[in-house]
N, C-alpha and C positions, 0 to 999 in steps of 0.2 A: 747230585741233583743240582741243576742250575735254577736259580730263582732271583727275582728282583727284590731288593731290600733298600730301605732308607734308614740311616742311622741318626738323622735329625730332620725336623721339618724344614721345608724350604721349596724352592723352585724344582719341580720334578727332574728337569734335565740336569740339574746340578747335584742333587742329593741322592738320586737313585744309582744303585750299583748292581751289576750282575755278579753273583757270588756262587760258589760251589759249597755244598754242605752234604755230609753223608746222610743217608736215610736213617730215621729213628724208628724204634718200635712203635706200632700203631697204638694209640690210646684206646681205651674201652669205648665202644660205640662208634668208632671211626672207620672210614674206608679210605683207601689210597686211590687217587685218580690219576691216570696218565693223561696229562692235558694235551689237547690238540690245538685249541685256539682260545683266546680271551679278548674281549673288546676293551678299548680304552674309553671309559665313560667319564663324564665330568666329575662324578662322585669319587672315582679313583684318584684323580688329580687333586681334588680338594682334600682327600684323605692324606696325601703326601704333604700338602701345604699346611696341614693342621687346621683346616677350615671346615672340616666335615663335622656333622653333628655328634659322632661318637668320639670320645676321647681315646687316644692311643698313645702309648709311651714307646718311642723308638728304642731299639731297632724294631722294625716291623716290616712285614711283607705287604705286597700290593696286589690288587685285583679282586673285585667282589663277584665276578661272574665269568663263566666260560663253559667249554664243552670238552669232554674227554671220555675215557673208558675206565671203569672200576677194575683195578688189577689185584688189589688185596683188601681183606676185610677183617675187622675185629668187632663185628656188630651182630653176632648171632644170626638168627633166621633172616632178618632184614638184609644183613650183609651178604648172606649166601644168595638171596634173591637178586641182589644188585650186581654180584660178581660177573664180570665180562660184559655188562650192559653199557651202552652209550648213554651218557647222562649230562644234563645241564647241572652245573655246579654253582651253588650260592654260598659264598663265604662271608659271614658277617665281619670277620676280622681281617680279611684280605688273604691273598696267597695263590690266586689263580694265574698270576703272571709268572709261571714256573713250569718246569718239565713235569713235576708231579705235585699234587696237592692233597694234603691230609685234612679231611673235614668230617664232621658228624654225619652218620649215614642219613639222618633226616634232612640233611642239607643238599642232597643230590636228587635229581628228578629224572627217571628214565624217559628218554625221548626217541622218536622214530629215527631210524638210520636214513630214511628217505629225505630228511631235512638237509638242506645244503649246509656247508660249514658255517657261513655267516649267519644263517637263520638259527642254527643250533647254538652258536656261540652267544647269541643275543636272545635266546628263547624266552627268558623269564622277566628280568628286571624291568625293562621298558614296557613290554606288553602288559605285565601285571600292574605296573603303576598307572598306565593309561586306563586300563579296564576298571580297576578298583575305584579310581577317582570318579569316573563318569557314571558308573553303574551302581556302585555300592556306597560311596560317600555322598555324591551329589544326586545320584539317581535321576539324571536329566530326562524329563519326559519327551516323548515323541513330539516333534514340531516346535519345541522350545529352542531358544538361542543359548549358546555357550560362547563366551568371550575368552580368548586365551592369548597370552604373550608367548614369545619364543616358539611361534607356531611351526617354524621350519626345523626345530629340533626333532630328535627321534621320537620322543614322547608326544610332542605337538603334532607330528604327522600321523601318529597312531590315533590320537584323539579325533582328528579329521576323518580317518577311515572308520572309526567306531561310530561317528556321527552319521556317516553315510549308511552304515549297516543298521543302526538302531533307529534312525529317523529323526535325530535332533540336528539342528543347524549350527554351524560354527562360524564365528567372526574372529578373524585371525590377524594378529599383529606381527609384522616382520620388519626386518631392518633394511632389506635391499629389494628394489623393484623387480629384479629378475626372479625373485622367489615367488612373486604373486602368481604367475602363470603355472609354475610347477605345482603349487598348492591347489589351484583351481582344477588342474587335471587330476589331482588326487581326490577331489571331492569337496574342497573348501567352498562355502557359500559366499563369504565375503573376505577380502583381504585389505589390509591397511598398512602402508609403509610409514614407519615412525621416522620423524626427522629430528627428534630431540626437544621440540618446543611444544608438544601437544598439551592440551588441557582437557578436562572432562567435557567442557562444552563442545569442543571440536569433535571429540569422539562421539558424543551424543548425536551430532549432526550427521556423522557417517553411518551410524548404526540404523538399520531399517526399522527395527522394533525395539521395545524395551527388553533388556537382557537381564535375566535373574541369576545366571550361573557364570562363575569366573574361575579361571585357573592361571596360576603364575609361578614360575620357577626362578624369577629374576630378583624380586624384591625392589627396594629403592623406589625411585620415581615411577618406573614402569609398573611395578606391582601395585603401587598406590593408585595409579591411573586406572588399572583394571578394576580394583576394588571400588573406587569412587564412581565408576561408570555404571554400576549395577542398579537396577530399579528396585522398587519396593519388594521387600522380602528376599533381597539378593543373598546368594550363598557363594562365598569366596573361599577357595582352597589355595594355600601357599605350599608348594612342594619343593622349594629350593631357595638358594640365596646367592645366585650367580654374581650379582652386583656387589655382594658383601656390604650392602647398605640396608638399613631398617626400613620397614614400611612406615608411611606417615598418613594416617587416615583421620579425617576430621570427625570427631565424635558426634557432631550434629548429624552427619550422614548416617552413622550407625543408629542413632536414636530415631531420626525422622523416617528412615526407610526400613527399620527393623532388620538390618543386615546381620548375617552370621558369618564370622571369619573363623577358619580352622586351619590347622596344619596337617600335612600328611607325609609320613615317612614309611617306606615299605617294610623295613626290618621290624620295627615294633608292631606294625599291623600284622605281619605274618606270625610273630611270636604269640599273639593272642588267639590264633586260630587253632582249632582241634585238628587232629590228623585227618579226620573225614572231611573237614572244611577245606584243608589244604589240597586233598585229592580232588575234591569237586572243583576248586579253582584251577588246578592244573588241567583237568579234563576240559574245562571251558576254554582255556587258552589254546589247548591242542586243537579243539574244534574250530576256533577262530583262525588259527594258522591253516588248517586243512581247507577251510572254505575260502582262503585267500583274502580274508579281511585285512590282515596286516601285510603291508608292503614289505618284501624282503629287501633290506637296505643294500645298496651297492657298497662293496667293501674294498678298502685298500689294505693289503696284507704286508706285514713285515715279519721276518724271523725274529725270535726273541733277542738274539744278539744285536739286532739293529734297533733296539728300544729307543735310543736317543732320536733317531730319525722318525720313528713312529710317533713319539710324543710330540715332536715339533710339528708333524703333520696334523695330529689331533688338535693341537692348540691353534692352528691356523684355520682358515676357511676351507672346508672340505666339500662344500656343495651338497651337504646332506649325507655324504658318504660316511660309513662307519670305518674306523681304523681298528684293525685286528692285529694282535700279536699271535703268530702261528708257531707252534712248537713241534707239531707232528702232522704236517699236511698229508704225507704219504699214506698214513693210516686213518685219516680223519673220517672217512666214510666206510670203513671196514666194519 
């Protein structure tokens, strides 16, 4: 079995290696998935660098998400049900950047074979993150404004689409002018190009109305700008630290405007859900996919052996396109 592994934290292009290991007996409660494709998400690269939220001791495998078919099971009735099904794979410890992946049976989700390879490979993590934050954590009411940074990211674009679907309005911060028109076509109500010298007063002049809801995966000055721009009763969610810099919020803003700041991480959130709650969430996401609420991202595909080129592409500007590692494209829709 070929899989990508790092023996020490560092730059992904330097520390990742493709290695061969023999298949091991399946642990109790686990299934084996023949992987078809897996995306390169920012969380995967942070995991390799040692900058992700979960501590990991190398050597370790990579890849938190992907799509494949269950080929073996040691998980009783659930495993028998999953056998031969096409599934989305969610691995808390990594391992989807591989020809096969062994995961707990509860970590795979049966998905329709009608989904394209790129839609299936990215079925859960980004859509679930966007949906849970805006509908369950913030519960943004219809007609209200939500301000977000990194609006051209995969999650950011899905937040825009959810706003269009559920009737809340989005004010979106981007880094490049060419991204504005793309996001407007997607349903963005307002866009603002950051130039690096913004302050809260400038952002308030741009915003049409008072904004009470904010999302940020960046941290540092940009995340602080979003949090500081919210009106009375503002609710701010931090769901990443792409800048690797801390937030700096004036406590007088928190006190005078009664702001609420919270963090969101999908893994721990999912751990606290019951099986019925997880099934209900999955059904909701399937419904949103079926109704076309989520844009299917254009993908750039690379074979697993070309992982260095794939990582370099993912770390450069890809114009909103998702980078996929493809292990078994021939059978991906079988």
